[in-house]
C-alpha positions as CSV (number, residue, x, y, z in Angstrom):
1,M,-7.0,18.7,0.4
2,P,-9.1,16.5,-1.8
3,R,-7.8,16.2,-5.4
4,F,-9.9,15.7,-8.5
5,Y,-9.1,15.1,-12.2
6,I,-10.4,17.0,-15.1
7,D,-9.2,15.7,-18.5
8,P,-7.6,18.2,-20.8
9,E,-10.5,18.1,-23.3
10,S,-12.9,19.2,-20.6
11,W,-10.5,21.7,-18.9
12,D,-12.1,25.1,-19.4
13,E,-10.8,27.7,-17.0
14,S,-13.8,29.9,-17.6
15,N,-16.2,27.1,-16.5
16,L,-14.4,24.6,-14.2
17,R,-16.6,21.8,-13.0
18,L,-16.7,18.3,-11.7
19,E,-18.9,15.8,-13.4
20,G,-19.3,12.0,-13.7
21,D,-17.0,9.9,-11.6
22,E,-15.3,12.9,-10.1
23,F,-18.6,14.5,-9.1
24,H,-19.7,11.2,-7.5
25,H,-16.4,11.0,-5.5
26,C,-16.7,14.6,-4.5
27,V,-20.3,14.8,-3.5
28,N,-21.5,11.3,-2.7
29,V,-18.3,9.7,-1.3
30,L,-16.5,12.6,0.4
31,R,-19.7,14.6,1.1
32,L,-18.1,17.9,0.2
33,Q,-20.2,21.0,0.2
34,S,-20.2,24.5,-1.2
35,G,-17.2,26.5,0.2
36,D,-15.0,23.4,0.7
37,P,-11.5,23.7,-0.7
38,V,-10.4,21.3,-3.5
39,V,-7.5,20.7,-5.8
40,I,-8.0,20.0,-9.5
41,F,-5.4,18.8,-12.0
42,D,-5.4,18.1,-15.7
43,G,-2.8,15.3,-15.9
44,L,-0.5,17.5,-17.9
45,G,1.3,19.2,-15.0
46,M,-1.4,21.8,-14.2
47,E,-2.9,22.0,-10.7
48,I,-5.4,24.6,-9.4
49,Q,-6.3,25.0,-5.7
50,T,-9.8,26.4,-5.5
51,S,-13.1,25.7,-3.8
52,I,-16.6,24.5,-4.6
53,K,-18.9,27.3,-5.5
54,D,-22.2,25.5,-6.1
55,I,-23.5,22.0,-6.4
56,S,-26.4,20.9,-8.6
57,K,-27.8,17.4,-9.2
58,K,-25.0,16.2,-11.4
59,V,-22.4,19.0,-11.4
60,A,-20.1,20.7,-8.8
61,Y,-19.2,24.2,-10.0
62,L,-15.8,25.5,-8.9
63,D,-14.9,29.1,-7.8
64,L,-13.3,30.9,-10.7
65,N,-12.0,33.9,-8.7
66,N,-10.1,32.6,-5.7
67,Q,-7.5,30.2,-7.2
68,E,-3.9,29.3,-6.7
69,R,-2.2,27.8,-9.8
70,I,0.7,25.4,-9.6
71,I,2.6,24.1,-12.7
72,S,4.6,20.9,-12.2
73,P,7.5,20.9,-14.8
74,A,7.8,17.9,-17.1
75,R,10.8,15.7,-16.5
76,K,13.7,15.9,-18.9
77,T,13.5,12.2,-19.7
78,K,10.2,10.6,-20.6
79,I,9.9,7.1,-19.2
80,A,7.6,4.4,-20.6
81,L,7.0,1.0,-19.2
82,A,6.1,-2.1,-21.3
83,Q,4.8,-4.6,-18.8
84,A,3.8,-8.3,-19.2
85,I,0.4,-8.6,-17.7
86,P,0.6,-10.6,-14.4
87,K,-2.1,-12.6,-12.7
88,G,-4.6,-11.2,-10.3
89,K,-4.5,-7.5,-9.3
90,N,-0.7,-7.1,-9.6
91,M,-1.1,-5.0,-12.7
92,D,-3.1,-2.5,-10.6
93,L,-0.2,-2.3,-8.2
94,I,2.3,-1.8,-11.0
95,I,0.3,1.0,-12.6
96,E,-0.3,2.7,-9.2
97,K,3.4,2.7,-8.2
98,G,4.5,3.5,-11.8
99,T,2.3,6.6,-11.7
100,E,3.7,7.7,-8.4
101,L,7.2,7.3,-9.7
102,G,6.4,9.5,-12.7
103,V,6.1,7.0,-15.6
104,N,4.7,8.7,-18.7
105,H,3.3,5.8,-20.7
106,I,2.4,2.2,-19.9
107,Y,2.1,-0.5,-22.5
108,P,0.6,-3.8,-21.1
109,F,1.5,-6.8,-23.3
110,I,1.0,-10.5,-23.6
111,S,4.1,-12.7,-24.3
112,E,4.6,-16.4,-24.8
113,R,4.9,-17.1,-21.0
114,T,2.1,-14.7,-20.0
115,I,-0.6,-16.7,-18.3
116,I,-3.5,-14.3,-18.9
117,R,-5.2,-14.1,-22.3
118,L,-7.6,-11.4,-23.4
119,N,-10.0,-10.9,-26.3
120,Q,-10.7,-7.5,-27.8
121,S,-13.6,-6.8,-25.4
122,D,-11.5,-7.8,-22.4
123,S,-8.6,-5.6,-23.6
124,I,-10.9,-2.5,-23.8
125,K,-12.3,-3.1,-20.4
126,K,-8.8,-3.7,-18.9
127,Q,-7.5,-0.5,-20.4
128,E,-10.4,1.6,-19.1
129,K,-9.9,0.1,-15.6
130,W,-6.2,0.6,-15.5
131,Q,-6.4,4.2,-16.7
132,R,-8.8,4.8,-13.8
133,V,-6.2,3.2,-11.5
134,A,-3.6,5.7,-12.8
135,I,-6.0,8.6,-12.2
136,E,-6.7,7.5,-8.6
137,A,-2.9,7.1,-8.0
138,C,-2.4,10.7,-9.2
139,K,-5.2,11.9,-6.9
140,Q,-3.8,10.1,-3.9
141,S,-0.1,10.9,-4.4
142,G,-0.2,14.5,-5.6
143,Q,1.3,13.5,-9.0
144,N,0.2,16.0,-11.6
145,W,1.4,14.0,-14.7
146,L,-1.0,11.3,-15.6
147,P,0.4,8.4,-17.6
148,K,-1.4,7.1,-20.7
149,V,-2.3,3.4,-20.3
150,E,-2.6,1.6,-23.7
151,Q,-4.7,-1.4,-24.6
152,P,-2.9,-4.7,-24.2
153,Q,-1.1,-6.0,-27.2
154,K,1.2,-8.9,-28.2
155,L,4.8,-8.4,-27.4
156,L,6.2,-9.2,-30.8
157,S,3.9,-6.7,-32.5
158,M,4.8,-4.1,-29.9
159,I,8.5,-4.6,-30.5
160,D,8.0,-4.0,-34.3
161,S,5.9,-0.9,-33.8
162,L,7.2,0.8,-30.7
163,I,10.9,0.4,-30.0
164,H,12.1,2.8,-32.8
165,E,10.2,5.6,-31.0
166,F,12.6,5.7,-28.0
167,D,16.2,6.9,-27.6
168,L,17.0,4.0,-25.2
169,V,15.2,0.7,-24.8
170,L,16.0,-1.6,-21.9
171,I,14.8,-5.1,-21.5
172,A,15.1,-6.6,-18.0
173,S,16.9,-9.9,-18.3
174,L,18.1,-12.8,-16.3
175,Q,20.8,-13.6,-18.9
176,P,24.4,-13.5,-17.8
177,A,25.3,-11.0,-20.5
178,A,22.9,-8.4,-19.1
179,K,24.5,-5.2,-17.9
180,H,23.7,-2.8,-15.0
181,L,21.9,0.4,-16.0
182,K,24.9,2.6,-14.9
183,Q,27.2,0.6,-17.2
184,I,24.7,1.0,-20.1
185,L,24.6,4.7,-19.6
186,L,28.4,5.1,-19.4
187,N,28.7,3.3,-22.7
188,R,26.4,5.7,-24.5
189,T,27.5,8.9,-26.3
190,T,24.4,10.7,-24.9
191,K,24.2,10.1,-21.2
192,H,20.7,11.6,-20.8
193,P,18.3,10.2,-23.4
194,E,15.1,12.1,-24.0
195,S,13.0,9.0,-23.8
196,I,13.4,5.5,-22.4
197,L,11.3,2.3,-22.8
198,I,11.7,-0.4,-20.1
199,L,10.4,-3.9,-20.9
200,I,9.5,-6.1,-18.0
201,G,8.7,-9.8,-18.7
202,P,6.4,-12.3,-16.9
203,E,7.3,-14.4,-13.9
204,G,9.0,-17.0,-16.2
205,D,11.1,-14.2,-18.0
206,F,11.1,-13.6,-21.7
207,T,11.8,-16.5,-24.0
208,S,15.2,-16.5,-25.7
209,S,13.5,-15.7,-29.0
210,E,11.7,-12.7,-27.5
211,T,14.8,-11.3,-26.0
212,A,16.7,-11.8,-29.2
213,K,14.0,-10.0,-31.2
214,A,14.0,-7.0,-28.8
215,I,17.8,-6.8,-28.8
216,G,17.8,-7.1,-32.6
217,A,15.4,-4.2,-32.8
218,G,17.8,-2.1,-30.7
219,A,17.1,-2.9,-27.0
220,E,19.8,-3.4,-24.5
221,S,19.5,-6.2,-21.9
222,M,19.6,-4.8,-18.3
223,T,20.2,-6.9,-15.2
224,L,18.2,-6.2,-12.0
225,G,20.8,-8.0,-9.8
226,P,21.4,-11.5,-8.7
227,I,18.0,-12.1,-7.1
228,T,15.1,-13.3,-9.2
229,L,12.4,-10.7,-8.7
230,R,8.6,-11.0,-9.1
231,T,7.4,-9.1,-12.1
232,E,5.7,-6.3,-10.1
233,T,8.9,-5.9,-8.0
234,A,11.0,-5.8,-11.1
235,A,8.8,-3.0,-12.6
236,I,8.9,-0.9,-9.5
237,Y,12.7,-1.5,-9.0
238,S,13.5,-0.6,-12.6
239,L,11.5,2.6,-12.6
240,S,13.1,3.6,-9.3
241,V,16.7,2.9,-10.6
242,V,16.0,4.8,-13.9
243,A,14.6,7.8,-12.0
244,H,17.6,7.8,-9.6
245,E,20.1,7.7,-12.5
246,L,18.4,10.2,-14.9
247,L,15.9,12.4,-13.2
């Protein structure tokens, strides 16, 4: 059944409708008509199975009477991903798979070894594009929790402003002293933190000064095994391991 996103600010159960991009996808791309069944979700766990009641020039009105409501419970541990921006379209892949795996927040960043550089205008455009990638991933996968994708920022500024907000911060590292996630959790007093931030570096890894700053701010270095992974693989692997251990 086709799925469509209505953001929480526009979610009005007395007047459910599809507009803008979602209207275009519904009417112009999928060619849906009055009476066709659809699913709508708000990105905060709410899903409603309903049907199209009427279609005007720019709005698809949904049936308010025949509905089936599903609420997807929030996970006990909120997971955020801080990701060095890779070249090409690999960030799209990371956001898509991260959304499918249930990440709650994505913080793209630029580090010393990040090749891509963005000005303010580019950052805004990238954030808008990546948020749309997350929406499409929710629509395709059936995920009812939409992650918030932030504007890109510099790594060192992000460490100063963000790390203290999380119960556990993990920085993926190639350093010999890095520990496996299971060992990190066993050494903690609280085995199930309420929030986790995972930092994934660029292809050339974090610099020693970046790693030291993150650890000095409270992060713990986490190994991803003996194989050197591409940054997109490292992100997907890390999210999968955390989900397996905690969720």
